[in-house]
Phi, psi and omega in degrees: 000135178215168183240129182225106180071239177265357181244153178252125181249126185243128176256129185213168177210159187271156184232003181289146182269355178209166180205155182268137181297133184287345181264306185255342180092000185291130181285131180226145174241008179277107183281130175262314177192186177216162184207164179250131177234147185264120180235122177284134177239175180301154185290147176240131184050032181075018178245147178292143175247127181237125179260121173263097188258129178263116180243165176244158175257136175252159171269137177278128181275357178270122185289333183277345179289137179284348179267120179269322175231160179206152177265150184276148178248143174271114183303132179079001182232314181237157173232168178295126178066022183265129179259002177233146186284163184299315181299314183289331180284324175300317178293319180285330177293321172304315177295316180298322177292323181277321188253331190096197183282292190291310175304312174306317179293327177290325179288320181299332176294326177288337186265005182060037170221061184292122175223160175276172182289335183284327174301316178295323180289322176292334178291321179294315178295337181278346174294141183290145178285146183293135175283126176297136180267208177293346189110139177293153178290324179243111180255131176259134179237121179210163184258158171215156185265115172283329178211105186306132177077354182237301186234132181234145173238183181233133180245138184243131188233136170269116190288329180294314182272348183051052175217153172294139184256319177196164180230129176259143188279354181221167183242084182214167181278331179292323183290314183298319183285329175291322176298317186287327172300325179287336182235093185273005184275355184290134177248325186230138182237112180263118186218169167282186186261026175290142181291326177300320177290322180299311177294319176294323173292326180291320179285319187273327180222072178303334173286344184278150179267133183259128179231161180261140179281159184297323181297319180283328172303313176296321178296316180291323178294324172301314181295324179290324174297315181294315174302317180296316178296319180293327178291323188245019185292330185290336183279353183283346180285331181278001181280139180292153181283124178266121170267138178296151184289149186275125182280138177277116176239179180293150179296134181301143174299152177294140183294143179281136179298128177287152175296154174303154190296333179282344186248098180302144184287149178281130181286150177286160183275123184281133172279172174118162176294322180292318182294320176292321179297320180293324181289321184294313177296325178296322178291324180290318178298316174290332172293318173293323178294327181289340174276006181088014182284153168260172190300318177303313180295319181297315178302318179291317187283327180262001177056051180234155179287152182297326175295323174296312181299317181299320179290321178294318186294327185279346182276120178296325186230160178293316187294341178298326179286345189244039189254007180277348174066033176079009185261351179082000177229149177278138173294148179286145185298330184287341175297334179292338184252020186291320178304310179298313180296323176298313179302316176297319185290316173304322180288354175107358180280113175241015176277112183298319182298315178288324173299321177298321176299321184292307180294332179293322176294339178266001175115004177291138182240008186275187179269157184287336180292326177293326177290326188281321185285331182277324190231025176278162179302330178288326189276333182268101179244150180293161179289140184280145181297153182295130180246157182285138175297148180298131180293147186290162181281178187278335185291314184299311177299324181289324181287330180282335184268332181215107181233096178296144187243344178203162184247014178271118183288077182252328178252137192240157167218141186296137175219167177285141179284000000 
């Protein structure tokens, strides 16, 4: 045994004095020659294992056998033309069946038995096909599209074992009935609600109980609900609007008197990491401005954009930068005078220019167009009357009442054949 790179190599030889012919089974003791074959085995200690096995070739003593010489095999370790040992081959076949080609090849790299995806696919193809038995006791029948909208087939599933049993090339009652007559052991047939499958099951297995799977029951229920809602959707407009009952609660506290229109309210101190970061940066920017630094130097030292430093420098207070109240938008300056403008509007003053002159005298620094667009007769509209909500479409009620989640006929409910 030696170590070569990332692999462990083991040299061995056989000691049997005789071997059986691989074609006719005749026992022979006549040695023809010997040769060395390399067989990959399961990993040892996370390293690839390679067996350098010295085997012999024997002469076949049967004159009628077409094989003149044959190589001996080690039971449980080697097979004819096999480059992988029997345990490693079984492991790779299991990985290929569970994961497939690409995913299985990635897993073999972790198991120190690296093979490519095509090797795993060839191992799957070399497996013998399962022999059909007398038929499962619980049979699932459903159709599938070989070419959507054109050609359909029938898949038969053993519900108890949760595995496919057979595939029929057509979707017809005759094909299903013929298949069931050859396998009389079927006791329960789980199918969709197609008429051809009902007829084929009744003719091929009259003693079996026919049931419908849960997916098709939900699908049929959804279709029925959708047709019903579509038929009566127009009547939903005539339903009265139901208002929720008013809950009796404790009396509301007395409203706090709002400050005069000319005195803006003091904003509350906003909590949070972003607010604290903004206050800290505002203090640093004004501290560096007091030392005589310019905006470019401050932006370079604090690693901020120059526009950000300029906005911090123009803000007279820290809370001025935190006035959007978590909405991402600053309130308009005209909102501070909304109470006064509403009061003047109710008194009959609808002249936007006159209102602008009045709030400018109170300290308003905005533009006259903001006042005109917000409080002009065109911008101030009465509240629209309450309208009935648009009735829902047919799809949401049907989807919420019956939503199939899978198409595997594993759960059943009894139905008429």
